[in-house]
N, C-alpha and C positions, 0 to 999 in steps of 0.2 A: 661324811664317809668314815666308816669304822676302820681303825688301824692307820689312818693318815692324819698327819698333823696339818696345821693351818697352811703352812707353806706349800705342802704337797697339793692340798686342795686348790690353792690359788694357781699353782702351776698347771694343774689339769684344766681348770676353767679357762686359763689363757690359751692353752693348747687347743681346746675345743673351739673357742672363739676364733682363733687363727685359722683352724680348718674350715669353719663355716665361712669365714671371710674369703679365703682362697678358693673355695669350691662353690661359692654362691652361684645361682643361675644367672646372675648378671655381672657385668664387668664393673670394677671399682678402681678409681684412680684418684690419688691425692696429689695436689700440685700447689706451687707457690704463686705469688702474684705475677712473677715473670713467666709463668707457664711451665717451669721445670717440674717434671714428675719426680716426687720423692717416695711414692708408694704406689704399688699396683698389685692387684690380686692375680692368682694363677689363672682364673677363668679368662681374664682379659689377655693375659700373655698367650694362652692357648689359642684364643681367637686370632690374635695378631701374628703369631708365629715367631715371637721374639723370646730371648732369654731375659731374665730379670736384669742382669748387669748390662744389657744392651740399652736399656731405657732409663733405669733409675739414675737420677742426677746427671743424665746425659741428653735426654730429649725432652722437648716441650709437648704438652698435650696438643696444641694446634698443629705441630709438625706431623701428627698422625692423620690430619685431614687433607683433602684436596685443596688446591689453591683457593677456590671460591670459599670453601669452608674456613680456611685460615683467615681470609679477609673478613668474613662474617663474624668470626670469633673475636677479632680485634675491635671491630667497629660497632657491634651490636650485642653479642652474647656476653662477653666479659664485662662491658660497662653496665649492662643491666643487672648482673649479679652484684656489682658494687653498689648500685643504686638501691636495690630492694632486698639484697641478701640472698636471693635464690632465683632460680629459673627452672621451668618445668617443660619436659617433653619437646626438645628442639631436635630437629632431624639433621644429621650430618652423614656424608659419605666418608667412611673411615677406611684407611689403607692398611692392608696386610703388609707383612714384611716383603712379600713378592710383588707388591704394588697393586694387587687385585683389591677389589672393594667389597666391604660388607656394609650393610645399611644399619645405622645406629640411631637410637633415640636417647638423648642425654638429659638427665636431671642433674643440676649442680647447686651447691650451697656454699656460703661462706661460713667457716668454722670459727666460733668465738675464741679469742685468745687474749692473754694479758697484754698490757701495753708494751712490755719489753720483748714480746715474742713476735716473729714475722707473721703476717697474714697467711693463712692456709685455706685451701678450697678442696672440696670433695665432689666427685662426679660419679654417678652410677650410670651405666650404659647398658641398654637393652639391644640385643641383636634382633632386629625386625626384618631380616632379609627374607624370610619365608613370607611374612605378611606383605612386605613390599612387593615381592614377586607375584603374590596372589592379587594384590591391588592392581599391578600392572596388567595382569591377565584380564581382570575385570574391566580395566580401562580399554584394553584392546578390544574386548568383546563389545563394550559399549560403542566404541568408535565404529566397529564393524557393523553393529546393528544400525547405527545412524547412517552409515554409508549405504547399507542395504535398503534402509527406508527411503533414503534420497534417491537411490537407483530405481526403486519401485515407483516412487512419485514421478521421476522423470520419464520412466517407461510408460506409466499411465497417461502422463501429459502428452507424450509423443503419440501414443496410440489413439487417445481421444482426439488429438488434433487431426490425425490422419482420417479418423472416422468422420469428423465434422465437415471436412472438405466435400466428400461425395454426398453427405447428408444435406448439405446446402442445395445441391442439385435436386435431390429427392423432394425436399420440402418446398423448394421453389416451383418445381414442376407441378407438385400437388396443388399449390395455391393458384397457379395459372390455370390448371385444368379445371379446378373447382369454379373458376370465374367464367368458363365458357358454357355455351348452351349444351345441356346434357339431358338424356332421358333419365328416368327414375333410377334404373339400375346403375347407370354410369355415375350419377350423383352419389349413390351409396358407395361405389367403388372409390371415388375421389375422396369422400369423407373418411373412409377407412384408411386410405393412404395417408391423408393428413394426420389423422389420429395416431396411427402407428409411428409415423415419422416424428411427431411431436413427443410421443412417449420415449422413443429412442433418443431424441435430443435431450430430454430430461435426464435420462440415465447417463448419457455421455457427459453432460454438464456436471452431474453429481460426482462422477469419477474424477473429472478434471478439478473440480473444487476441492475434493478430498486430497488429491495428490498435491495440489498447490499449498493447502494448509499444512500438510505433513512436511513439505519441503520448506516451510516458513516463507512462502512467497506471497502471502496475503497480508495486506496492511489495511487499516481503516482509512477511509477518505474523509475529508472535512469539506462538505459542500452544502449549499442551501437546499432545503427540500420542504415541501408542504405535506405534513403528516395526514391532514384530512383528505387531500387528493389521493395520497398513496393508499389509504384505507378504503376510500370510495372505489378506486379501481380494483382493489383486491376483492371487495364485496361483489362488484359487478361481474368479475371474472368467475368467481366460484358460486354465485347464486344459481347459475344455469345447472352446474353439476348437482348442487343440493336439491334444486327443484326436480331434476330428473330422477332423483332417488326418493322424492316425496318427503324430504325433510326441510326444515327451515334454517336459514343462515342469518343471524342477527349480529349487528354491531352496536355496542354501547360505548359511546365516546363521552367522557366526562366533560361537563360544561366548561371547566377551567383549563382544559387541555388546549394549549396554544396550537396554532396551525403551522407557523414557520420556525424551523429549527436548522441548526448546522450539525451535520453528522454524516453517516453513511447510509443513505436510503436504500441502496441496492442490497446491502447485507441484511438490513432490517426486513425488507420485502422478502428476501430469501427465507429468513427465519419464519416469518408469518405465513408465507406460502406453504412451506413444509408442514407447519403445524395445522393450519386450516385444512389443507389438502388431506392430511392424515385423518383429521377429525371427521371429515365428510366420508372418507373411504371406509372408516371403521364404525360408522353410525348407520344403522338400518332404519331406525324410526326415532322420532323426537326432533332434535335439532342441534345446531352448533352455534355457539355465541362467542364473539370476540369482544372482550372488555378492555378498555384502556382508561386508566385514571391517573391522576397526579399523586405520587407517593410523597414527594418533597419538592419544594420550589424556593427559588430566591429571585432576585431581580434580573439575573443573567442566565438562569438555567431552570430546567424542570427534570425531575427524576420520574420517569413514567413506568407504571406497572402494567404489563400486558398479561392477559389471561385468556386462554382458549379452552372453553368448556364444551364437552360433548356428552351425549346420552348413548354412547356406543357400547362396544363389547367389553370395555374395561380391560385391566391388566392384573393378573395375579400378583400378590405382594412379592413373591419370590422371583418374579420376572422383571421387576421395575429397573434394576440395574442393567439387565441384559439388553434392554431396548436401545441403550446408547452405544452398544458395541457395533463395530463396523460389520456390515453385511448380516446383521442379526435382527430377528423379530421375536416376538414373545413366544411363538411356538411354530412348529412345522405346519400345523393345520392353518394357522393364520397366514403363513407365507403362501400356502397352496390356494387358499380361498381368496385372499385379497391381493396377492402379488406384491411386487415391489422388491427393492434391493436391500432395504434396511439401512440405507445411507442417510436418509433425510434428517433423522434425529441426531445422528453422529455429527453431521455437518453443522446443524443448528447449534448443538452444544459447543462445538469448537469455535463457531463464529461468536457465540456469547462470551466465551473465554477472552476473545480479543477485546470485548467491551468490558472486561472485568466483571462479568456477570455469570450466572449459572441457572440452568433450567430446574425448576421445582415441579415434581410430578406427584399428583394425588389421584388415586384410582380405586374404584370398587368394581370387582368382576361382575360383568353383565349389567352394570348400572351406568358406567361412564367414567370419563377421565378429565383431569384438569392439568394443563401445562401452563406454567407462569414464569415470568422473568422480569427484571427491571433493567432499564438503561437510562443513563443521564445524558441529556442533550442540551447544548447551548442554544439559547433563544437567538433567532435571527431577526433583530428588530428593524433592519433596513430592507426587509424582503417583501414589503407590502406590494411592491410593483413587479416582483419577479414571477410573473405568471407565464406558463408555457403556452406555446402556439397550438391552437386546436386545428386539427386537420379537416376543416370543412371543405366541401366540394368547391366552394367559391374561391378558396385559396389556390386551387390548381391553376387558375388563370395567371397567377403571378409567375408560374414556372414556364410558361410557353415561350418566353424569350430568353430562357436560360440555356446555355450551351454546355453540355456535359461531356467529359471524356472518361470512358471506362477502360481501365488498364488491368488486364488479368491474363495470365498465360493459360488459364483453363477456359476453353471455349464454352463449356456448359455454364460457367458463372457469368460470362459475357452475355450469353443468350438470355438467361433469367433476368439479369439487371436491365437489359435492353427491352425486354417485354414489358416490364413495369414502366419504364420510361415511355414506351410507345402508348401504353394505356393512359398516361397523364399528358401525352402530346409534348413531351420534353425532347428537343433535338439533341442528338449525341453523335459521337464518333467512338470507335473502339480500337484498342491497341493490345497486341498479345505479348509485348515486351516493353521494357523500359526505354530501349533505344528508339522503337517506333513511337512511343509516347512523346519523346523529346522532339521528334520530327513534326508531329502533329501540333504540339504546343507552339512551335515556331510558326506554323501556318495559320492557326486559328486562335481567336481570343476566347479561350474557355473561361467560364465562370466557376465551374466546379469540376474537380477531378476525383473520381472514385478509383482508388489505387490499391491493388493487392500488394501485401507486404512480402509474401513468399513467392519470388519469381527467380528463375535461373539466370545466371550471368550478371544481370543488374536487378537487384531486389528493389522493393518499394522504397526503402530508406534512401538508397543511392539515387533512385529516380527522383524522389522529392527534393533532395539536396541539389541535384543537377538543374531541376526546374527553377528552384529559388535563385540559382546563380545566373539564369538567363536574363538578358536585358529586355524584359517585356514591358509593354506599355502599362500593364497592370497585372499583378500577380493573382492567379486563380486561388480559390479556396481548395485545399486538398483534404480529402477524407479517406483515411485508410480503411479498407475492409478486408478482414482476414479471419482465419479460424482461431487466432490468438485473442485473448481477452484484453481489454484496455489496461487493466492493472499490470499484466505481464510486460507490456511493451510501452508503458507511458513515458518512461525516460527516453527511450529511443525515438518515440514520436516527437517529443519536444526538441531533441537534438536535430532531427530532420526537418523541423519547422512544419510538421503536419498538424492541421488544425483540429481534426476530429477523428473519431474511430467508430466504425460500424462492424460489430462482430458477425461472422458467418457461422451458421446459417442465419440470415435475417428474414424477417417477415416484411410484406409490402409496406405496412404502415410505419415500420421502423426506418426504411429507406426514405419514405415520404417525409417523415419528421425531420430527418437530417437535411433534406433538401430545403424544407421550409425554415429550418433554424439557422442555416449558414448565412451569415450576413452578406457574403459577397456573391450570392447566386445570381444577382441581377446586374453585374458589372456591365454586361453588354448593352443594357438599357441606356447607360450614360452616353454612349456614342450617338444614340437616337433622340437625345433630349431635344425638346422644342426650342426654338430660338427665343421663346419668351424668357424674359429676365428672371433668373431663379430668385426665390424668396430667401433673402439673407436674414440672419438673426442680428438685430441691431444691438450693439453694446457700447456703453460709454467707456472709452479707454481711460485707464488710471495713470497713464504716462503724462508727464508734463510737456508743455508745448516746446520747451527748450530742447527736449530730446529729439525732436523732429521725426517722430515715429509716424509711419503711414497710418492714417486713420480709417483705412478700408475695413469693412466688416471682417471679423476673424474667422467665422465659419458659417456653414449653411447646412440645413437638414433636408434640402430639396431631394437629394439622391435617396435618402432614407424614405421620403414620402413616396417616391416612385417604387422603391423596392417593396414597400408595405401596402401599395395600392391605397394610400392615404388612410389606412386604418390606424387610429391613434394607439391602440394597444401594442401593435407591432412597431410603430415608430418609437414608442416609449422604450420598448425592449432594446432596439438598436441604440438609442441615445444613452441608456443606462450602461449598456455594454461598453460603448465607446468611452463614456465617462470613467468607468473603472480602469480602462486601459490608459487614459490620459493621466490619471492620478499616479499610476505606476510609472509611466514614462517620465513624469516630472520628478518623481523620487529618484529614478535612475539618473536623470540629468544632474540632479544635486550631487549624487555620488561621483559622477564623471568630473564635475567641476572641482571637487575636493581632491581627487586623485589624478587629475589631468590625464585620464585614461582614453587615449585615442581609439583603441580597439573597441572598447565598450561603447564609445560614441558612434562608431560606424555600425555596430550591432543595433543600437537604439534607433538610428535613422532607418535601418533596414526594416526592423520589426514594426515601426510606427507608420511606415509608408501607407499601408492600406487603410488604417484608421484615419489618418489625416486626409487621405484621398476622398473617403466617403463623406467626410464633413467639410470638404473643400477648404481645408486649412492650409492653403498654399503658402500663406505668409510665414507660418511657423515652420513649415517644411523647408522653405528657403533659408530661414534664419539658422536652423540647425546645420544645414549644409555649409552656410557661410562661416559659422563658428568652427566647423571642422577644417575648412580651408585656412582660416586664420591661424589656428593653433599648429597647423602643419607647415606653415610658412617658415623658411629658414631664418628670416628676419621678422619675427612677429611684431605687430603693432599692438603694444600692450593696451593702450587707451581704447583702440577699436575693439579688441577682444573683450574688454570689460563691458563696453557698450552693448555689443551683440549678445554677450552672456546675460546681461540685465534684460535686454529685449526679449530673449527666449523665455526667461523665467516669467516675465510679465505676460507674455503671450500665452504661456501655459495657464497662468492664473485666470486670464480673461476667458479662455475657452472653457476651463473647468467650471467657473462660475456661471458662464452662459449655458452650458449643458445642464447644470443643476437647475437653473431657472426654467429652461425649456422642458425638462422632465416633469417639474412640478406643475406646469401648465397643461400638460397633456392629459 
């Protein structure tokens, strides 16, 4: 600078630097190790509302924070500076002089000094109040959107539920009407009624599925299923539609694709149903092919690749993303010509996301499309004998001695269920309330109760709990039937000790399958057993003679033989089901022993009663009750408790081994 000496220039530079420091767009604070502020810029003073002499050498930096911030500064913030020499972008609520708050983001560092100088630290502070307020508004908007989405989902679920209840009557009457003698015109009317009601049911189910997915109420189940059977049923179902359109439906199943897996067959079937149904709908000539092959495999699982290929109308490239949007289709013309809501692909994509998978689409306009995805399933190596019951006409004879109770406050639902039971010659009673149901249960020995969940005053859950508390000779099997899906109410079903679930509206074969699958539907047959000595399963006891254990046979499958009309495949199903139950009961008993849990013991005795009844394991049942009496005695006999405990464990082992052996021989 001309005309200025070196000292003047230095003075100007210092003055400029000081002005930049004081008027910087961020706050600046220098402090000692004990937190005392020894320097602060004007920007920070203006933000806080203090004068310089009110803070410098009088207040600490942490004193400018809220209590929580002061604690965090002492326990985390400052120790981290000392460890690494700096810290970046830590949020603090900083107090103005009037105790109001501004939101600050702090960067701090340790300033190097000589050994004889005290440690000093510098902090720069950004006022992010505007950003913070903006983020809070975004968060509020996000929460509102989530709440709106949940409200929409709950509304759709409620509306869908309300629609499904009368739809049950429409579909039921349609099925009943179609089965009666009709002239040609009447048959066509009944067919149209069934077709329209099934389409409406499909729409309602899609709406309900979408609402549940958006409300995060859908979870994957882990059950055993036969993939080959699932695909075969799917092919049979859609072959008729394909044939009516003059196109072919083919299934190509890789030779190394296993049949038994553990996973969620319902959701897989839903995905495949949507894709195959769409492919047939949008294909006018040519055909549709479902291909399944193994993409990867190990000893415990297989990753399967599914692909549905059609020779249909195809999708323009710019429309590929649109097809996965809710209520959307590739074009207005497509919607008009082919119909539909555009929900199928949306739901399928969301169901695949639950499987950590994604739909891949390839399409050429007017030539066809390919939809593919992969899902990994665990192999079910113990499922070779888990075959379903086929509903042949001869099986209906087994139901003629079954006494059923229908409980529903809707007379239409009672009428429809009763008409099906009349067709199968199944005796029944009906109750329009939970209170009336309890009266009938005390009068008659019912084998099966079809119980509506939504009833006024006393709902299905309360009714089931009340039935389970009655001192009945034998507990009936309880099947809930309601417009709610099983996934929505599974926890409540378990708590109410309800055995199974049949969603409304149901088709005749679905009700028949439930009747045939319930283990306890033939309880009433037990009372009419012949005087002929039942065939017991002979087993060698592993107990020593010194223990003086009763050497009577431990169990019998005679009741299962009667229930299954001596059909080995049905008997084996009953035996395997009971075997699974006994293994669980033994594990529960082991836990009860370790924890001396009387409440759990009573629950175990209760839930095992029917299983032990059907295999006539009176000895184990008596032992469990004796053990409960012994441990509740004010003056317990330790030696006797240990003996009975050992007897129970031994008896569990004998029965489990015996059931295993029996199943292998069937």
